[in-house]
GUVEX-411283 format. One record per residue (C-alpha): residue number from 1; residue in three letters; chain; z, y, x. Coordinates in steps of 0.25 Angstrom, whole numbers. Example, Ala and Ser with C-alpha at 12.3 -4.5 7.8 and 13.67 -1.06 7.14 Angstrom:
{site 1; "ALA"; "A"; {31; -18; 49}}
{site 2; "SER"; "A"; {29; -4; 55}}
This chain:
{site 1; "MET"; "A"; {0; 0; 0}}
{site 2; "ILE"; "A"; {-4; 14; 5}}
{site 3; "ARG"; "A"; {6; 24; 2}}
{site 4; "VAL"; "A"; {0; 38; 0}}
{site 5; "LEU"; "A"; {5; 52; -1}}
{site 6; "LEU"; "A"; {-4; 62; -8}}
{site 7; "VAL"; "A"; {-3; 77; -3}}
{site 8; "ASP"; "A"; {-11; 87; -11}}
{site 9; "ASP"; "A"; {-9; 100; -19}}
{site 10; "HIS"; "A"; {-18; 96; -30}}
{site 11; "ALA"; "A"; {-10; 88; -40}}
{site 12; "LEU"; "A"; {-23; 83; -47}}
{site 13; "LEU"; "A"; {-29; 78; -34}}
{site 14; "ARG"; "A"; {-16; 71; -31}}
{site 15; "ALA"; "A"; {-16; 64; -44}}
{site 16; "GLY"; "A"; {-30; 59; -43}}
{site 17; "LEU"; "A"; {-28; 54; -29}}
{site 18; "SER"; "A"; {-15; 47; -33}}
{site 19; "ARG"; "A"; {-23; 40; -44}}
{site 20; "LEU"; "A"; {-34; 36; -35}}
{site 21; "LEU"; "A"; {-25; 30; -24}}
{site 22; "GLU"; "A"; {-15; 23; -34}}
{site 23; "ALA"; "A"; {-27; 16; -40}}
{site 24; "HIS"; "A"; {-27; 8; -27}}
{site 25; "GLU"; "A"; {-17; -3; -25}}
{site 26; "ASP"; "A"; {-15; -1; -10}}
{site 27; "VAL"; "A"; {-12; 14; -12}}
{site 28; "GLU"; "A"; {1; 21; -17}}
{site 29; "VAL"; "A"; {3; 36; -19}}
{site 30; "VAL"; "A"; {17; 38; -15}}
{site 31; "ALA"; "A"; {18; 53; -17}}
{site 32; "GLU"; "A"; {10; 66; -19}}
{site 33; "ALA"; "A"; {13; 80; -14}}
{site 34; "ALA"; "A"; {7; 93; -17}}
{site 35; "ASP"; "A"; {9; 100; -3}}
{site 36; "GLY"; "A"; {10; 96; 11}}
{site 37; "GLU"; "A"; {25; 99; 12}}
{site 38; "ALA"; "A"; {28; 89; 0}}
{site 39; "GLY"; "A"; {18; 79; 6}}
{site 40; "ALA"; "A"; {25; 79; 19}}
{site 41; "ALA"; "A"; {39; 77; 13}}
{site 42; "LEU"; "A"; {34; 65; 4}}
{site 43; "ALA"; "A"; {27; 59; 16}}
{site 44; "ALA"; "A"; {41; 60; 24}}
{site 45; "GLN"; "A"; {48; 53; 12}}
{site 46; "LEU"; "A"; {38; 43; 8}}
{site 47; "GLN"; "A"; {30; 39; 21}}
{site 48; "PRO"; "A"; {17; 37; 14}}
{site 49; "ASP"; "A"; {6; 29; 22}}
{site 50; "VAL"; "A"; {-5; 40; 19}}
{site 51; "ALA"; "A"; {-4; 54; 15}}
{site 52; "LEU"; "A"; {-16; 60; 8}}
{site 53; "VAL"; "A"; {-15; 75; 11}}
{site 54; "ASP"; "A"; {-23; 87; 6}}
{site 55; "LEU"; "A"; {-26; 98; 16}}
{site 56; "ALA"; "A"; {-25; 111; 8}}
{site 57; "MET"; "A"; {-12; 112; 1}}
{site 58; "PRO"; "A"; {-3; 124; -1}}
{site 59; "GLY"; "A"; {9; 125; 9}}
{site 60; "GLU"; "A"; {7; 114; 19}}
{site 61; "ASP"; "A"; {-7; 110; 20}}
{site 62; "GLY"; "A"; {-12; 96; 23}}
{site 63; "ILE"; "A"; {-12; 98; 38}}
{site 64; "GLN"; "A"; {3; 103; 38}}
{site 65; "ALA"; "A"; {6; 92; 28}}
{site 66; "THR"; "A"; {0; 81; 37}}
{site 67; "ARG"; "A"; {8; 86; 49}}
{site 68; "ARG"; "A"; {21; 85; 41}}
{site 69; "ILE"; "A"; {17; 71; 35}}
{site 70; "ARG"; "A"; {14; 65; 48}}
{site 71; "ALA"; "A"; {27; 71; 54}}
{site 72; "SER"; "A"; {36; 65; 42}}
{site 73; "SER"; "A"; {28; 52; 40}}
{site 74; "PRO"; "A"; {21; 48; 53}}
{site 75; "ALA"; "A"; {16; 35; 47}}
{site 76; "THR"; "A"; {9; 42; 35}}
{site 77; "ARG"; "A"; {-6; 44; 37}}
{site 78; "VAL"; "A"; {-11; 57; 32}}
{site 79; "VAL"; "A"; {-25; 59; 26}}
{site 80; "ILE"; "A"; {-30; 72; 23}}
{site 81; "LEU"; "A"; {-37; 73; 9}}
{site 82; "THR"; "A"; {-44; 86; 7}}
{site 83; "ALA"; "A"; {-56; 94; 3}}
{site 84; "PHE"; "A"; {-57; 101; 17}}
{site 85; "SER"; "A"; {-66; 96; 28}}
{site 86; "ASP"; "A"; {-64; 107; 38}}
{site 87; "ARG"; "A"; {-64; 102; 52}}
{site 88; "ALA"; "A"; {-52; 110; 56}}
{site 89; "GLN"; "A"; {-44; 105; 44}}
{site 90; "ILE"; "A"; {-48; 91; 47}}
{site 91; "LEU"; "A"; {-43; 92; 61}}
{site 92; "GLY"; "A"; {-31; 99; 57}}
{site 93; "ALA"; "A"; {-27; 88; 48}}
{site 94; "LEU"; "A"; {-30; 77; 58}}
{site 95; "ASP"; "A"; {-22; 84; 69}}
{site 96; "ALA"; "A"; {-10; 85; 59}}
{site 97; "GLY"; "A"; {-10; 70; 58}}
{site 98; "ALA"; "A"; {-19; 66; 47}}
{site 99; "VAL"; "A"; {-26; 53; 49}}
{site 100; "GLY"; "A"; {-37; 56; 39}}
{site 101; "TYR"; "A"; {-45; 67; 32}}
{site 102; "LEU"; "A"; {-52; 64; 19}}
{site 103; "LEU"; "A"; {-59; 73; 9}}
{site 104; "LYS"; "A"; {-56; 75; -6}}
{site 105; "ASP"; "A"; {-70; 72; -9}}
{site 106; "ALA"; "A"; {-70; 58; -4}}
{site 107; "ALA"; "A"; {-72; 47; -13}}
{site 108; "PRO"; "A"; {-60; 39; -18}}
{site 109; "GLU"; "A"; {-63; 27; -10}}
{site 110; "GLU"; "A"; {-65; 35; 3}}
{site 111; "LEU"; "A"; {-51; 41; 0}}
{site 112; "LEU"; "A"; {-45; 28; -2}}
{site 113; "ASP"; "A"; {-52; 22; 10}}
{site 114; "GLY"; "A"; {-46; 34; 19}}
{site 115; "LEU"; "A"; {-32; 32; 13}}
{site 116; "ARG"; "A"; {-32; 17; 17}}
{site 117; "ALA"; "A"; {-38; 20; 30}}
{site 118; "ALA"; "A"; {-27; 30; 33}}
{site 119; "ALA"; "A"; {-17; 20; 29}}
{site 120; "ARG"; "A"; {-23; 10; 39}}
{site 121; "GLY"; "A"; {-22; 19; 50}}
{site 122; "GLU"; "A"; {-36; 24; 50}}
{site 123; "ALA"; "A"; {-41; 39; 49}}
{site 124; "PRO"; "A"; {-49; 41; 37}}
{site 125; "LEU"; "A"; {-58; 54; 39}}
{site 126; "ALA"; "A"; {-68; 60; 31}}
{site 127; "PRO"; "A"; {-81; 62; 39}}
{site 128; "GLN"; "A"; {-78; 77; 41}}
{site 129; "ALA"; "A"; {-65; 73; 47}}
{site 130; "VAL"; "A"; {-72; 63; 56}}
{site 131; "ALA"; "A"; {-81; 73; 61}}
{site 132; "ALA"; "A"; {-70; 83; 64}}
{site 133; "VAL"; "A"; {-62; 74; 72}}
{site 134; "SER"; "A"; {-73; 68; 80}}
{site 135; "ASP"; "A"; {-78; 82; 84}}
{site 136; "ARG"; "A"; {-65; 83; 92}}
{site 137; "GLY"; "A"; {-69; 74; 103}}
{site 138; "SER"; "A"; {-81; 72; 110}}
{site 139; "ALA"; "A"; {-88; 59; 111}}
{site 140; "ALA"; "A"; {-90; 61; 126}}
{site 141; "ALA"; "A"; {-75; 61; 127}}
{site 142; "GLY"; "A"; {-75; 46; 124}}
{site 143; "GLY"; "A"; {-81; 43; 138}}
{site 144; "THR"; "A"; {-68; 47; 144}}
{site 145; "LEU"; "A"; {-60; 37; 137}}
{site 146; "THR"; "A"; {-56; 24; 145}}
{site 147; "PRO"; "A"; {-59; 10; 139}}
{site 148; "ARG"; "A"; {-44; 9; 136}}
{site 149; "GLU"; "A"; {-43; 23; 129}}
{site 150; "ARG"; "A"; {-56; 19; 121}}
{site 151; "GLU"; "A"; {-48; 6; 117}}
{site 152; "VAL"; "A"; {-36; 14; 112}}
{site 153; "LEU"; "A"; {-45; 24; 105}}
{site 154; "LYS"; "A"; {-52; 13; 97}}
{site 155; "LEU"; "A"; {-39; 7; 92}}
{site 156; "VAL"; "A"; {-34; 21; 88}}
{site 157; "ALA"; "A"; {-47; 22; 80}}
{site 158; "GLU"; "A"; {-44; 9; 74}}
{site 159; "GLY"; "A"; {-31; 15; 69}}
{site 160; "LEU"; "A"; {-21; 7; 78}}
{site 161; "PRO"; "A"; {-8; 14; 82}}
{site 162; "ASN"; "A"; {-4; 15; 96}}
{site 163; "LYS"; "A"; {5; 2; 95}}
{site 164; "GLN"; "A"; {-6; -7; 91}}
{site 165; "ILE"; "A"; {-16; 0; 101}}
{site 166; "ALA"; "A"; {-6; -4; 112}}
{site 167; "ARG"; "A"; {-5; -18; 107}}
{site 168; "ALA"; "A"; {-20; -20; 106}}
{site 169; "LEU"; "A"; {-23; -15; 120}}
{site 170; "GLY"; "A"; {-10; -20; 127}}
{site 171; "ILE"; "A"; {-5; -7; 131}}
{site 172; "SER"; "A"; {7; 1; 127}}
{site 173; "GLU"; "A"; {8; 12; 116}}
{site 174; "LYS"; "A"; {11; 22; 127}}
{site 175; "THR"; "A"; {-2; 19; 134}}
{site 176; "VAL"; "A"; {-9; 20; 120}}
{site 177; "LYS"; "A"; {-4; 34; 119}}
{site 178; "ALA"; "A"; {-8; 38; 133}}
{site 179; "HIS"; "A"; {-22; 33; 130}}
{site 180; "LEU"; "A"; {-22; 40; 117}}
{site 181; "THR"; "A"; {-18; 53; 124}}
{site 182; "LYS"; "A"; {-30; 52; 133}}
{site 183; "ILE"; "A"; {-40; 48; 122}}
{site 184; "PHE"; "A"; {-36; 60; 114}}
{site 185; "GLU"; "A"; {-38; 69; 126}}
{site 186; "ALA"; "A"; {-52; 62; 129}}
{site 187; "VAL"; "A"; {-58; 63; 115}}
{site 188; "GLY"; "A"; {-52; 77; 111}}
{site 189; "VAL"; "A"; {-43; 73; 100}}
{site 190; "THR"; "A"; {-28; 74; 97}}
{site 191; "ASP"; "A"; {-24; 62; 88}}
{site 192; "ARG"; "A"; {-27; 48; 85}}
{site 193; "THR"; "A"; {-35; 51; 72}}
{site 194; "ALA"; "A"; {-45; 60; 80}}
{site 195; "ALA"; "A"; {-46; 50; 91}}
{site 196; "ALA"; "A"; {-49; 39; 81}}
{site 197; "LEU"; "A"; {-60; 47; 75}}
{site 198; "TRP"; "A"; {-66; 51; 88}}
{site 199; "ALA"; "A"; {-66; 36; 91}}
{site 200; "HIS"; "A"; {-73; 33; 78}}
{site 201; "ARG"; "A"; {-83; 44; 81}}
{site 202; "ASN"; "A"; {-86; 40; 95}}
{site 203; "GLY"; "A"; {-88; 25; 94}}
{site 204; "VAL"; "A"; {-74; 21; 99}}
{site 205; "ALA"; "A"; {-71; 15; 85}}
{site 206; "ALA"; "A"; {-78; 13; 72}}
{site 207; "VAL"; "A"; {-75; 24; 62}}
{site 208; "ARG"; "A"; {-67; 21; 49}}
{site 209; "ARG"; "A"; {-68; 30; 37}}
């Protein structure tokens, strides 16, 4: 069961999303919030698996809410669900800790697939978000990666956490973290999601959307 928190200031949209998600037996909407502050408080209390967060809200916007949700409930996967596809907003949301960025004009099946992907540890991104993240790093930068760093990056792109990467490669978690630091610097990104998308875009791993 995927436990979901909805954070959006439009009551009608929340109601529609709730009905859509609850119609599927593997999804449970555990709470709804009308603003970022309330959303962060509910996330801290309920520790949902995924939070679907609107970007433009009164008071705390979606980027601020994402930071607070990630701080109060680190295991919660934040997916931005918005009408905006501006590059700066996409990157701002991902930098704040969101793992996904979907648009409100997406088909219901696309939204559900994205939510499930986020719960599995993947990064569901609309095509606009894929392009924005990929633009951060140059493909030529991949040539500076060592074979071991490429192995680590491939496993990051597959959604594996550091502990599983360490086990798969027979190295320590500390070594995995050291490799990630070098990978981020080499490809010009600042987080795992951006690194994973760079890997998908540049042939290190097959893209999942």
